[in-house]
Backbone as CSV, one residue per row, in Angstrom:
resi,resn,N_x,N_y,N_z,CA_x,CA_y,CA_z,C_x,C_y,C_z
1,MET,-65.986,31.781,-67.257,-64.732,31.426,-66.629,-64.831,31.755,-65.143
2,SER,-64.757,30.749,-64.318,-64.870,30.948,-62.879,-63.483,30.896,-62.232
3,LEU,-63.394,31.567,-61.106,-62.135,31.622,-60.364,-61.990,30.344,-59.551
4,MET,-60.845,29.706,-59.662,-60.576,28.501,-58.887,-59.595,28.856,-57.768
5,TRP,-59.995,28.567,-56.563,-59.163,28.902,-55.413,-57.999,27.931,-55.265
6,TYR,-58.207,26.674,-55.589,-57.166,25.664,-55.428,-57.045,24.862,-56.725
7,ALA,-55.929,24.183,-56.856,-55.669,23.384,-58.055,-56.665,22.223,-58.155
8,GLU,-56.803,21.720,-59.362,-57.734,20.614,-59.574,-57.135,19.274,-59.166
9,THR,-55.837,19.119,-59.308,-55.231,17.831,-58.959,-55.111,17.717,-57.440
10,PRO,-55.393,16.543,-56.908,-55.409,16.363,-55.453,-54.066,16.682,-54.779
11,VAL,-52.970,16.341,-55.412,-51.662,16.575,-54.789,-51.397,18.073,-54.644
12,HIS,-51.615,18.828,-55.713,-51.397,20.274,-55.657,-52.385,20.954,-54.704
13,ARG,-53.626,20.495,-54.737,-54.645,21.078,-53.869,-54.282,20.843,-52.393
14,THR,-53.811,19.649,-52.078,-53.419,19.332,-50.704,-52.258,20.216,-50.260
15,ARG,-51.272,20.402,-51.121,-50.133,21.284,-50.802,-50.601,22.718,-50.574
16,GLN,-51.495,23.207,-51.416,-51.974,24.574,-51.284,-52.766,24.762,-49.983
17,ILE,-53.619,23.806,-49.662,-54.397,23.899,-48.422,-53.470,23.812,-47.212
18,ALA,-52.485,22.911,-47.281,-51.523,22.796,-46.179,-50.734,24.096,-46.018
19,ALA,-50.304,24.699,-47.127,-49.571,25.966,-47.058,-50.448,27.065,-46.463
20,ASP,-51.710,27.109,-46.839,-52.627,28.099,-46.268,-52.820,27.870,-44.770
21,ALA,-52.951,26.609,-44.380,-53.123,26.295,-42.956,-51.873,26.693,-42.165
22,ILE,-50.697,26.429,-42.734,-49.449,26.815,-42.067,-49.353,28.341,-41.958
23,ALA,-49.770,29.047,-42.990,-49.741,30.508,-42.949,-50.671,31.049,-41.865
24,VAL,-51.866,30.476,-41.752,-52.807,30.905,-40.709,-52.231,30.596,-39.332
25,LEU,-51.636,29.418,-39.188,-51.017,29.054,-37.917,-49.875,30.007,-37.576
26,ALA,-49.056,30.357,-38.557,-47.949,31.289,-38.324,-48.474,32.658,-37.898
27,LEU,-49.559,33.113,-38.516,-50.152,34.393,-38.118,-50.652,34.346,-36.675
28,LEU,-51.284,33.236,-36.297,-51.768,33.099,-34.926,-50.624,33.078,-33.923
29,VAL,-49.543,32.371,-34.262,-48.373,32.333,-33.379,-47.757,33.724,-33.248
30,CYS,-47.647,34.453,-34.350,-47.109,35.818,-34.300,-47.999,36.720,-33.459
31,TYR,-49.305,36.578,-33.587,-50.235,37.357,-32.772,-50.050,37.026,-31.300
32,TRP,-49.928,35.751,-30.967,-49.758,35.315,-29.591,-48.447,35.867,-29.017
33,ILE,-47.370,35.785,-29.774,-46.078,36.314,-29.321,-46.157,37.833,-29.163
34,GLY,-46.794,38.496,-30.113,-46.908,39.954,-30.050,-47.681,40.433,-28.838
35,THR,-48.790,39.765,-28.524,-49.552,40.170,-27.344,-48.776,39.866,-26.069
36,GLY,-48.023,38.784,-26.070,-47.187,38.473,-24.904,-46.106,39.513,-24.688
37,VAL,-45.453,39.933,-25.763,-44.416,40.972,-25.657,-45.040,42.294,-25.211
38,HIS,-46.219,42.609,-25.749,-46.909,43.836,-25.351,-47.226,43.819,-23.860
39,ASP,-47.773,42.711,-23.379,-48.122,42.613,-21.961,-46.889,42.703,-21.073
40,LEU,-45.809,42.041,-21.481,-44.575,42.082,-20.708,-43.995,43.496,-20.686
41,THR,-44.027,44.178,-21.813,-43.526,45.548,-21.880,-44.354,46.469,-20.999
42,ALA,-45.660,46.310,-21.025,-46.517,47.135,-20.169,-46.233,46.872,-18.698
43,GLU,-45.969,45.614,-18.370,-45.651,45.266,-16.990,-44.305,45.859,-16.567
44,LEU,-43.334,45.836,-17.465,-42.013,46.382,-17.150,-42.009,47.904,-17.110
45,ALA,-43.007,48.546,-17.698,-43.070,50.009,-17.704,-43.584,50.560,-16.374
46,ALA,-44.207,49.739,-15.562,-44.790,50.210,-14.304,-43.762,50.876,-13.384
47,PRO,-42.572,50.300,-13.163,-41.604,50.994,-12.316,-41.180,52.352,-12.886
48,GLY,-41.079,52.455,-14.187,-40.730,53.739,-14.794,-41.804,54.777,-14.579
49,ARG,-43.054,54.348,-14.658,-44.156,55.289,-14.419,-44.167,55.761,-12.971
50,SER,-43.919,54.842,-12.037,-43.901,55.262,-10.629,-42.708,56.175,-10.352
51,LEU,-41.580,55.914,-11.012,-40.428,56.804,-10.863,-40.753,58.188,-11.406
52,GLU,-41.441,58.246,-12.520,-41.808,59.530,-13.110,-42.738,60.318,-12.192
53,SER,-43.757,59.656,-11.647,-44.679,60.373,-10.764,-43.999,60.761,-9.453
54,GLY,-43.110,59.906,-8.960,-42.357,60.244,-7.749,-41.432,61.428,-7.974
55,GLY,-40.790,61.474,-9.133,-39.921,62.602,-9.464,-40.696,63.892,-9.582
56,ALA,-41.886,63.825,-10.165,-42.723,65.023,-10.295,-43.163,65.515,-8.924
57,ALA,-43.552,64.598,-8.046,-43.982,64.980,-6.702,-42.816,65.572,-5.910
58,LEU,-41.644,64.958,-6.033,-40.471,65.476,-5.331,-40.090,66.862,-5.844
59,ALA,-40.136,67.056,-7.147,-39.821,68.366,-7.716,-40.789,69.418,-7.204
60,GLU,-42.047,69.070,-7.129,-43.052,70.023,-6.629,-42.794,70.375,-5.174
61,ARG,-42.491,69.365,-4.349,-42.226,69.618,-2.920,-40.963,70.459,-2.735
62,MET,-39.941,70.185,-3.519,-38.696,70.967,-3.394,-38.919,72.416,-3.822
63,THR,-39.724,72.616,-4.854,-40.041,73.986,-5.286,-40.811,74.719,-4.202
64,GLU,-41.770,74.042,-3.580,-42.533,74.651,-2.487,-41.639,74.963,-1.295
65,ALA,-40.733,74.026,-0.958,-39.822,74.267,0.170,-38.877,75.421,-0.135
66,GLY,-38.413,75.515,-1.369,-37.548,76.630,-1.751,-38.266,77.959,-1.677
67,ALA,-39.527,77.963,-2.092,-40.316,79.197,-2.011,-40.519,79.605,-0.559
68,ALA,-40.757,78.634,0.314,-40.924,78.946,1.733,-39.606,79.421,2.340
69,ALA,-38.502,78.803,1.943,-37.193,79.190,2.482,-36.776,80.575,2.006
70,SER,-37.239,80.965,0.843,-36.841,82.284,0.326,-37.459,83.426,1.117
71,GLU,-38.465,83.125,1.915,-39.108,84.157,2.719,-38.394,84.426,4.042
72,VAL,-37.357,83.643,4.356,-36.588,83.877,5.581,-35.780,85.157,5.385
73,PRO,-35.876,86.092,6.318,-35.158,87.360,6.158,-33.638,87.173,6.123
74,LEU,-32.984,87.944,5.300,-31.530,88.039,5.137,-30.888,86.837,4.440
75,VAL,-31.298,85.626,4.724,-30.641,84.437,4.158,-31.566,83.621,3.258
76,GLY,-32.715,84.165,2.921,-33.704,83.417,2.155,-33.192,82.943,0.810
77,ASP,-32.451,83.811,0.104,-31.924,83.404,-1.209,-30.921,82.269,-1.083
78,SER,-30.084,82.332,-0.056,-29.096,81.261,0.164,-29.784,79.957,0.530
79,LEU,-30.855,80.047,1.298,-31.575,78.833,1.674,-32.359,78.249,0.505
80,GLN,-32.815,79.084,-0.384,-33.638,78.620,-1.496,-32.814,77.859,-2.536
81,GLU,-31.559,78.217,-2.712,-30.730,77.634,-3.780,-30.631,76.101,-3.717
82,PRO,-30.348,75.490,-2.561,-30.277,74.013,-2.541,-31.599,73.342,-2.908
83,PHE,-32.699,73.954,-2.497,-34.005,73.384,-2.843,-34.268,73.475,-4.343
84,ASP,-33.867,74.579,-4.946,-34.024,74.718,-6.395,-33.172,73.687,-7.141
85,GLN,-31.954,73.465,-6.660,-31.092,72.456,-7.297,-31.690,71.060,-7.142
86,ALA,-32.206,70.757,-5.958,-32.836,69.445,-5.740,-34.070,69.297,-6.625
87,SER,-34.796,70.378,-6.825,-35.971,70.337,-7.693,-35.576,70.038,-9.131
88,GLN,-34.472,70.626,-9.585,-34.001,70.358,-10.950,-33.584,68.906,-11.116
89,VAL,-32.944,68.345,-10.117,-32.564,66.927,-10.171,-33.808,66.052,-10.215
90,ALA,-34.814,66.409,-9.417,-36.054,65.626,-9.410,-36.765,65.723,-10.748
91,VAL,-36.707,66.870,-11.392,-37.328,67.018,-12.711,-36.629,66.112,-13.707
92,ARG,-35.304,66.027,-13.620,-34.578,65.130,-14.525,-34.902,63.674,-14.251
93,SER,-35.179,63.324,-12.997,-35.465,61.920,-12.671,-36.852,61.499,-13.116
94,LYS,-37.727,62.453,-13.411,-39.060,62.042,-13.822,-39.138,61.662,-15.292
95,THR,-38.037,61.749,-16.017,-37.974,61.209,-17.378,-37.041,60.010,-17.338
96,PRO,-37.577,58.821,-17.041,-36.753,57.630,-16.841,-35.875,57.331,-18.053
97,GLY,-34.642,57.008,-17.773,-33.719,56.610,-18.831,-33.043,57.755,-19.542
98,SER,-33.412,58.983,-19.236,-32.831,60.097,-19.983,-31.335,60.225,-19.709
99,GLY,-30.921,59.930,-18.490,-29.499,60.023,-18.189,-28.742,58.772,-18.583
100,SER,-29.405,57.623,-18.569,-28.714,56.366,-18.835,-28.606,56.059,-20.318
101,ARG,-29.358,56.766,-21.142,-29.349,56.460,-22.574,-27.960,56.597,-23.174
102,LYS,-27.188,57.559,-22.703,-25.900,57.821,-23.323,-24.854,56.779,-22.927
103,TRP,-24.941,56.212,-21.726,-23.909,55.266,-21.331,-24.292,53.825,-21.589
104,CYS,-25.492,53.554,-22.033,-25.903,52.180,-22.322,-25.311,51.667,-23.629
105,ARG,-25.060,52.568,-24.560,-24.547,52.153,-25.867,-23.132,52.693,-26.056
106,PRO,-22.237,51.872,-26.580,-20.873,52.348,-26.783,-20.720,53.208,-28.038
107,TRP,-21.779,53.341,-28.831,-21.691,54.131,-30.063,-22.760,55.225,-30.016
108,PRO,-22.552,56.322,-30.738,-23.560,57.401,-30.738,-24.815,56.972,-31.482
109,SER,-25.916,57.570,-31.091,-27.194,57.254,-31.699,-27.814,58.531,-32.241
110,PRO,-28.560,58.457,-33.334,-29.193,59.665,-33.844,-30.277,60.189,-32.912
111,TRP,-30.748,59.384,-31.949,-31.799,59.807,-31.027,-31.237,60.506,-29.796
112,ASP,-29.916,60.522,-29.616,-29.331,61.162,-28.439,-29.444,62.677,-28.487
113,GLY,-29.619,63.227,-29.666,-29.805,64.668,-29.805,-28.565,65.410,-29.651
């Protein structure tokens, strides 16, 4: 007893081959769409990555400026505070979307934490 891949009658065999061809075509179209969406998403992520690196650099510079300001006699602590606050804001900006996630949706999400 051998395995038959397609029906013996020409009409059924033609339908089966056509269905297989359509399935292969659908898989190729899905692959093409998926790679296109992937490429577009990667392209759209570039501004977020630059914002993240810019925020990290700004946070580092503000921390350094605050450390330098803290060495000023008598008023160093007062001078350091604004730089520390600016550094904290820059740290928050290096995680893109973290502040906007809550106002983008009108309903709560389990990912909001």
